N, C-alpha and C positions, 0 to 999 in steps of 0.2 A: 145185080153191083156192089157185092161182097159188101166185108164190114169197114166200108171206107167212113175213115172221121175227117169231117172237114169244121172249120171253126163257122160257119154258115150252119150247119147242120146242129151243132151245138147249140147255137144262139136261139134255133126254132125249138130246139126241142126245151129249153132253159123257160121260154116263153111260154110254152104251153103248161108247163111244170107247177110255174109261180108267180107268172106275169110280167109284165116289162118293166115294171117298179127294179125287183131285183134281178133281171135277166144278167147286166152286168159285174153283177157281184159273183152270182156262179163260172161264168165266161171268165175274170180276173183267179177266180180258186182254181180254175180248172188249170190254164194256163201257169197258173204258179206251180203248181204240183207237178205239171208236165216240165217247165223249168228245171224244177228241183231234180226231178227222176235224172236230164241229161246229165246235169250237172255231176251227179252221183256215177252216173256213168264214165265220164269222163275221169272224176278222182280214180273211178276203177284201174282205169286206164294207167292213169299217171304210177300210181303205186304198184301196177306191173312191173310199166316202163324203170321206178325206181330199184325194182328188185331184180334186174337182169343184170346178173354179173358182166355180161360182155358190152350192154350199153352203158356201164357206168366206166368199163375201162376207155370205151371209145370217148363218153364225153370228158375224161379225166385230160383223154391226149389231146383232145381237140383245145381243153382249155389251157394246155400248156404248152399247146405248138408243140406237140412232139416230133423230134425231125423223121423218124422212121415213117411217120403214120402220113403226113405233109409231102413228105420227097414220092409217098407212092402214089397219093393224090393228084401231085403235081405230074408224074409220068402218065398214068392213066388219062390226065387231061388231055396231053399231048400226043396220044397216042391211043384214039377210041378204036381202033380196028384192029380188035386182040390177034387175029388171026394172020396178021400182017406184021406184024414186029418179031424184031430178034428175040427170040425164050432165051437165050442167056443174058446177052443185054438187059430182057425185063428180070430177070433173074437177082442182075443186079440194084437196081434200082424199084424195086416193086415186092413188098412184103404181101404174099396172096393171100395166107389167112388172114391178116388182119386188114384185108382190103374187105374179105369177105364178111367182117363183122360191122365195117363201117358201111357198107351198103344196106346190111339189115336193118344198121341205125335209119339209115334214110328212108328207109323201105316201111319202117316206123312212121317214122313223121309222112310219107306221101300218103299212106292210108288214113291220118290224123286230119291232114289238108282236106284231102277227100270226102270226110264226115260231114265236111264244112260243103264243100263245091255240089257234091253228092247227097248228100246225107242231110238228117233233121238237126245240124246243128249250125248256131252262127257264126259270124267269123269273131265278134267278140267272144264265145262261150268259147271257142278252142282259145283265140288269144288268151284268154285267164284264168285258162290250166301250161297249156302249153306253151306262150309266149317268149317266155326265157329261153327256152332250150331251142325253138325257132329261128331267134335271132342270133343264136352263138352261131348255127350252120350259115342264115345267111348273111349275116353280116362279114362274116371270114373272106376275105377277097378269095383265098385259093380254092374254096370249099364253092363259091358263090359259080368260080369257072367252070367246076366239076357241073355242079345242075343245073350247066347252061349248054353240055355237051349233048346235044340230041340223043343220041344213040343211049345214051343211059335213063333217058325216059323222068326226068323228075320236073318236067314242066312245072306240075301244078304247084309243085312247091314254089318256084319262079313266081307265080305268077298271085300264088297268096300272099307272097311277102309284096310284092309290088301291089297290090291292091291294100294292104293295110299300110302304105307307106313306109317301110321297115326303111332303117337306114344301110340302103347297097352301100358295099363297099368302094373306098375310093380309088381312084386311077392312079395306079404309080409309072412315069414315065422316066426315061433321065433324060436330061437334058443336054443338049450335042453343044449351043451355041453362048456363048458369054453374052450375046444381045437376044438372049430368048424372051419372049414378052412375061413368061412367067415370073425371071427373076427380079421385077421391080413390086411388086407385091411378097413376094418370100425374103427379100432383103429388110424389106419394111419389118415382118416379122422378127425379123434376126435380131435388126438392131434393138428392137423392146425385148427381147428374150433374153440376153446376153449381158451380163457387163460390158464395159470396155475394155478391160484389161485382157477379157480373153477370145477379143471379137479378133476376126483376122480381117483385115480391110476387103470391103468387094470385089474391089477390082482386081486384086490377088486372086479371088475365088474365079471371076469371070477368066480370069487369065489360063488359069488351071483347068478351066473348062475346056475352053479354045484347045488349048496344049493335049489334054487328054485325047484329043482327034486327030495327034498325028500316026500316020498309019507304021504298022510294024514294029510300035513299041509294046513289048508287054510289061502288066500292070499297070497300075498309072491310076489318077484321080478320075472319080465316078462322082455327080452331083444325079438324085434321084428326087424328083417331085412328086409329090401326091396331090390329086385333084380332085373334088367333088362335082358333078352338074359342073365340070368344065370352070370350075373357081379354084385356084390353089390354095391349100390349104396347110403344107408341111414340104419337111425337105430334109433328107441327109445326107452328109457329104462322107465318102470314105477312100481312100487307099489302099492298094494292094501293093503289099511288099514281096517281092518274090524271093530276096534272097533269107527272108526267115518262114516264108509259105503263109503270112499274117493278113489281117485286114485289120485300118485301122479309122476310125469312125471319129471325124473330129467334129462333126455336129449334128443332131438330130433335134425337129422341133416341130410341135403341131399347132396351128391354130388356138388359142384357149375356145373358141366355140366350136371347136369341133374334137374337143377334147374327149376319151371315155368310147369313145369308138374303134377302137384298139386300129389305128390307122400307123401310130408308132409302131406298133410290131408291125406292120403291113412293111411301112419304109425297112424296119430292120431285117425283116423274112426278106426282100428285094435286096436289100445289099448282100444280105450270106449267098444269093443267087448270084449276082453281080461278080462276086469275090471267088465263088466256086469255077466261073466261065475263065476267070483271069488265072486262076491254079491249072485249070486242065491245059490252058494254053504253056503256062512255064512247066508244062510236064509231070505235074501232079495229080494225083486223084481231084481232092477235091483241099479247098483251102482248111490250115488245122483249126485257125480260131479266130478272134475277133477282140483286138483291144480299144476301151474307151476312157475316155477321158472324161471326168465327173465332177464337179466342184463340190468342194466338203463344205458339212453344217458348220464348222466352227467360225469360217469365214460371212456368217451372211449376216445381212446389211440390219435385218429384224427377225423378227416370230416369225412372219407369215413368209422372209426368204428363204427364213433355215426349216418351213413346213416343207415349201416346196423344192429345196434342197435333198430333203430325207425320201418324198417320196419319188423322186427320180433314181437315187441312189437300188431304194425295197424295187422300182421299175424296174431296172435291169437284173436286180437277183431275181425276180420273179421270172425272168426270159431265161433263168441260169447263169450270168456273169456272177463274178466273185471280185471283190477286194485283192489283189496283189499285195504283197508284204515288201513295200517300198513305200518310203517316203519320197513322193512325185511332185516335180514343179515344172511348171511350162513358162518355156523363154518365155521374153517380153514378146510384142508382136512389134514392136517399135525402139526405134531410141530411144533412152532416158528414160525407162518406165521398168518398173520392178517385176519380178515372174511372179505367178500365182500356183500357188500350193493345190494340189490337185487330186483326186483318188486315181489309181488304174487300174480300172476291173477290165475280167478276160473270158472270154465264153471261150469254151472247147466243145471241139465238134467231139469231144471222144469225151470227156468229161477228166481231163487229167490237169494237174496243177502243173505246171511249169516249176521244175529244178533251179536251183540257182543261177548254174550256167546256162540255161537256157533265157535267164530273166536279164540277165548281164547281157546276153545277144538281144534280146531286145528292143532292151532300154539303148545301146548302142546304135540299134537300125531307126528308131524312134526318133533320136535326138539327131543322128545323121543327114537321115530321109528329110523326114521330118520337119525338121526346124533348121534346116541349111538356107543360109544367108550370106550374104557378101556382105551386108551391113559387120565390118570391126568388133563393136562394140555388142550385137546382137550373138554373134559369134563365140566370140571371150565369154558372154552367160550362157550358152548353151553347152559349152564344153564347163563351164561351172557345176551347174545344174546335172549335167550328164553323171559328173563324179559324185556329184553328196548322191544323188538316186544310187548309182551303183555299190555306193558305201554302205548305204542303209538299209541292205534288203538283211529280211530276218529271217 
C-alpha cells in the first residue's frame, strides 16, 4: 500500500495509543501542524513571487494600466492564431518580450490555483495568501478576456475565480439608440451624481446618441455603458474632435455600490479604444490624448463634497492625467445660468504636455464644438469664457 496517510488511519492510531477520550486532541494537533506546514509553503511561494523582478514589473504595469502591456494583451486576445497573423502588423501592437513576462506571470498563478484544484491546499488557504493578486488579474476586463481564450489554457484560473465568486469585470457596450432601456437607470444615476449647473439636459444626450449613428460622419459622440450581470452601473460620454485629433470626456460615473471594482477605469479604457478607432477613420495612427472636465475643490458645498471632488482629481491623476495650466470655465448649460469653474485635465498617449499655442487651439475647439449653441445668450457666454480661458494660460 505504501506510506498512505489518511485522517481515518490517524484516528485509529491515536485511539490505540491514548484511548478514545483524547483522540480528537491528537487529531486536532496533527491537523493544526499540517495546516501550519501548508501555510508556510504558501508564504515561501509568496516570498519568491515578491522577489521576482519580472513579476514585480508586470504587477506594476497591470496596476497602472500600462498602455504598451494592455495594447499587447488586447491584440493577442483578438488574434490567438499567431501563425496566421501578419508579423509586421503584430510588431506594431505587441511587445513580444513583455508578453512573455506576462504569460510567465499568469503561469505562476495557474500553478497556484492548481495547488488547490489538484493538490493539498483549500481555496481559502490559497485566497488568504494570493487573493489580492488573483483579483488583480481576474477583475480586470482586458486580462479576463485574455484568460478566457481557450488556446492560452488558463481555464483553471477562470474556474477558480468563479468558484470564489470574485467580482467578474463589467460588460462595456456602446449605446446606439436614445431610447435604449439602459438609459433610464443611468440618467437617474447621472441626476444624483452631478450638480444641476454642470448637467446637460438628458434629452440632449439622447439626441446626441441618435445623431452619432449617422453614416459617413468622422468622429462624433459616444455613450458607453457598463453593466454587471445585466444591471447598468455606470457610463462615460465622449466626443472625438478630428481637427485636434483629441477626445473630450463629458461625464463619467459609476454607481456608488459598484465603486472600487475598476469599472471607471474600464470605461475610460474602452473610451480610449473608441477614440483610437475614430482617429484611424480620420487618417491618424491613434488619438493623441483625452481632455477631462473635473469639478474644483473650492466650490464644494461641504466637506464631504470636497473630499469626493479631491478623490476624483486624484483618480484621474493616477490614470496619468494632469491639470492644464489654465483657468477654465464651463459655459452655462441653459439661458440665465452662470458658468462653472472647473479643472481641465489632459491625458496624453505620449506623456507630452501641450505647448501654449496647442492649448489655445484645444480651447478654441472645445468651446466651438462641444459648447456650440443656437441660443444667443449662451453663445455670448461661450465667447466670453473662451477669451477668459485663453488669456489665463500660464
